[in-house]
N, C-alpha and C positions, 0 to 999 in steps of 0.2 A: 504494500500500500504506500502511496506517495505521501511525503511529509508536507504539511502546510508551511508555506513560505511566509512566516510572520513578519519578516523584515520588509517584504514587498507590501503587505497590507498596512504596516505602520507608515511606510513612506507615502502610500496613497492617501492615507488619512492626513498626514502632515501637509501634503500638497493641496488637499482640499481645504484645510484650515487656512493655509497661506493665501489661496485664491479668494476665499471669502473675506479675509482680512483686507486684502488689496482692494476688493470691490467696495467694501464698506468705507475704506479710506478715500477712495475715488469719489463715492457719492457724497461723503462728508465735505470734501474739498470743493466739489461742484456746488453744493448747497451754500458753502461759505462764499464762493465767488459770485454766485447768482442768487442772492437772497430774494425771497418773495416780498413784495410790499405789504406791510401789515396794516396800513391805513386805507386800503381800498383804491389806491391810485391805478393799478393795473388790472382791476377786475373786469372792466368792459372789454378789454382786449382778450383776456382769457375766456370770457363768456362767448365772444364771437368765434373764437377758435373751437371751443367745445361744441357750439351749435353746428358749425360746418362739418365737424367730424361726425356728429350724431346724424345729420342729414345724409351724409355720404354712406354711413353704416346702414341707415334705413333703406336707402336706394339699393344697396348691394344685397340686402337681405330679402327684399320683396322681389318676387319673380316678375318679369315683364309679361304683360297680358296683351295678346294680339287683338287688334281692332276688328 
């Protein structure tokens, strides 16, 4: 019977932890560089973007009906 390669498993776990830590650090840095306005200055722009995304999602979800 083959032996389990514990070193390989441990290395994979370490790589996964490192990847998650780097992703978290990247998101944190991105949030620090691009803070969202807290007083509502950019809300209208965000609402317009989310509306257009929702409209395009609705159009893609609804099948086209022939006339």
